[in-house]
N, C-alpha and C positions, 0 to 999 in steps of 0.2 A: 919421430914420427906424423905430428900432427901436419904437419909443412905438405907434408910430402901423401898428406892424406886430403888434403886442399889442394893440390896439382892437378891431383890426377881427378878429382868431383872438376875441377875446373874444365879438365881437356878433356875429359865427357859434354860438361856442358855447352864448351864448343863443338865439337863432334857433332854431339845431337843436332845444335843452333843450324850445321849449316848442311847437315844431312837430309835435315828437314825441308827446309827451305829448300836445297835440290830437286825431293822429291816431288813437292810440290811442283816444281817448274817442269818435270817430266809428266808431270801429270797420270803416272798408270789406270785410273779410269777410265782415263781417254783410251788408250791402244784397249781395256778393255770396249768397247765399243768398235772401235776401229776392226779388231777382229773376226768381233762376231759380224760385221758387216761383211766377211770378207768367207766367211766359212763355207758358201753356198756356191766360194766359185771353186776354192781350194783343199787342198783334203790336209788330214791331221798332218803330216810330213812334212807339207809345204808350210804348211803355219806352223810349223817347230822349224824351220828353216829360217825363216822371215823373224822371227821372232827372237834368237841365236847369231844370226848374222845381222842385224839391224844394230842390237845392242853392243854386238862387237867394235860394229861402225862406229854409231855414239863413243861408246869410249875412248878408243882410240882420236877422233873429235877435238873432245873435252881434252884429255894431256895434252894432244898434242898446243890446241888456245891455251892448257894452264902454265904451261912451260915457254910457248914463244907468244903468245897472245899480245903482248904490250910490242912484240919487235913487232908483229906483223902490223898492226895497228898502228905503230909509227914512224918506220921507218919504211915497208913496203907500202901502204895508202897512205901515210900521215891522216890518221883522223881520230882526234881523240875521243879518249872514251865515252866523254860525256854525251858527244854527237851520241853515237855509237847503241850508248843506254834510252836516249830520248827513240831514235830511229827504231830500236828492238820495242820497246814499248807502243811505238802507234799502232808495229805488226801483233802484236797481242792484243790490241787491247779491237783492231780491225778482227782478228780471227776470234777473239770472245765476243765478238758485238754477230757475227756468223750463227754461231755457236749457240747463242740465246737466242734472235731471230727465226733460224730457218731450223734448229734441230741437228743440226750436220756441222761434225767438226774439220772433217773437211771431205774430199771432192776427189777418188781415184778412177779414170781411165781401165775401165775393165780392159784394153786391149793389152796394156804394162805387162812386160814378164816379171816373172818371182826376182829375179836381182835386183830388177830398176825400183818394185816396192820396198826391197829392204834397204834401198840405199835414199831413195827419195818417192815421196816423200818420209816414210817412217823413221828410220836412220835420221835425216836431216828432213823438217826441221819440230820432227813430230815426237822426240830423245834430245838432242842435241840441238834444240833452238838454240831462237836469236835470245833467249832467257836464261837459260842454263849457260854459252858459251861471255856472257857476261858475267854471270854468278862466278867460272870454275878462271874468269881472269883477274876478275876484283878479290877474290874471293882468296888469294896466298895471301897479302897482306892485310887482311883483314882476321884470318884465322889461321894461316902459315900453309905453308905447304904438302907436308906431308900429311896433314889434319883434310885439306881439299883431297888428294887424291882417296884418301880412305871413306870420303864421305862418297867420293863421285862412282867408286867405287860398288858401293853396300847401296847408295839409291840406285843404280845399273838394274846391280843385282836383285833386286825387290822388283822394280819392271821388268826383270826379262819372267821371275817366277808369274807375276799374275798375268804377263801375254801368256806365255807355256798355258794358263790355266784359266785362258780369256774365257773358250770356246765352255768351262763349264758355269763361271760369274754370269756370262751375258744370259744364258740358261732359265737362271734362277730370274735374274733381274727385270726379261722379259716378265717373265711368267706369273712375281708378282705386276710388273707392269710400269716400271721405274724408270725405264733403261732412256722412256726421252724427257723425262723428269730431269735425272743427272747430266744427261748434255748440254741442259741449258743450264743445268745448276755450273757447273766446271766450267762452260762459256762466261758465264760472270765472275768464277773468279780469276778465269783465266787474263780479264777483261781488266780487272782491279788491280792485275798482277802489274799487267799495265804502264797504265795510270800513274802508278809508283814508283815505275823506274823514269818516268818523264819527268818527275817531278826531281827523282834523283839524280838525273841529267842536268835539269836547269839548277840545280842548287849545285852542286859538282861544278856547272860553269862560273856562275855570279861566284866561288870559293874562288878559282883558280884567278879569275878578272879581280880579284877586288871588293867587288862591290857587297860582299857579307865578310862577315870576319867569323 
């Protein structure tokens, strides 16, 4: 009984750890700002469509990379995972720095169709971005495949709920005048995550090539 309880606690802690990491990378608060900025251009029905479709698209992409990510990197593109981590880290640092400086997470062309917006840039890279893809490729070795799938599903479900209620949340944030500040704080967090990914990639390179033990 003690062993069973310990095992359950351990798996629960592992799930929470992977879930929190993915949720931070997906960044639901970012979607609040995005959906709020679209509410003047789109109807409530269109916003709901974007929320659901982008979430489903992102789930499919993340599951694809979860099971085939290493094969895609090693055999199709012949990319080492540490190189992908460094490049993704640079992308996140750039995106975070822009948000920190300009207070804008992403610029969307007003002439884009709803279907296009759902896929790019919302599903990719705002939900299934470089950081999230790197995480789902590497998480199975660290947390296990089943726990990673559960964490992906749960994190995307939370993000979907936030997107569906983004209009109401954004109305409150704008009313108390904290939206702009939150965007910049999120930008700082994104940039910091990017720097950590760069360090992890460099560390992986050094370990693989025997520069450190």
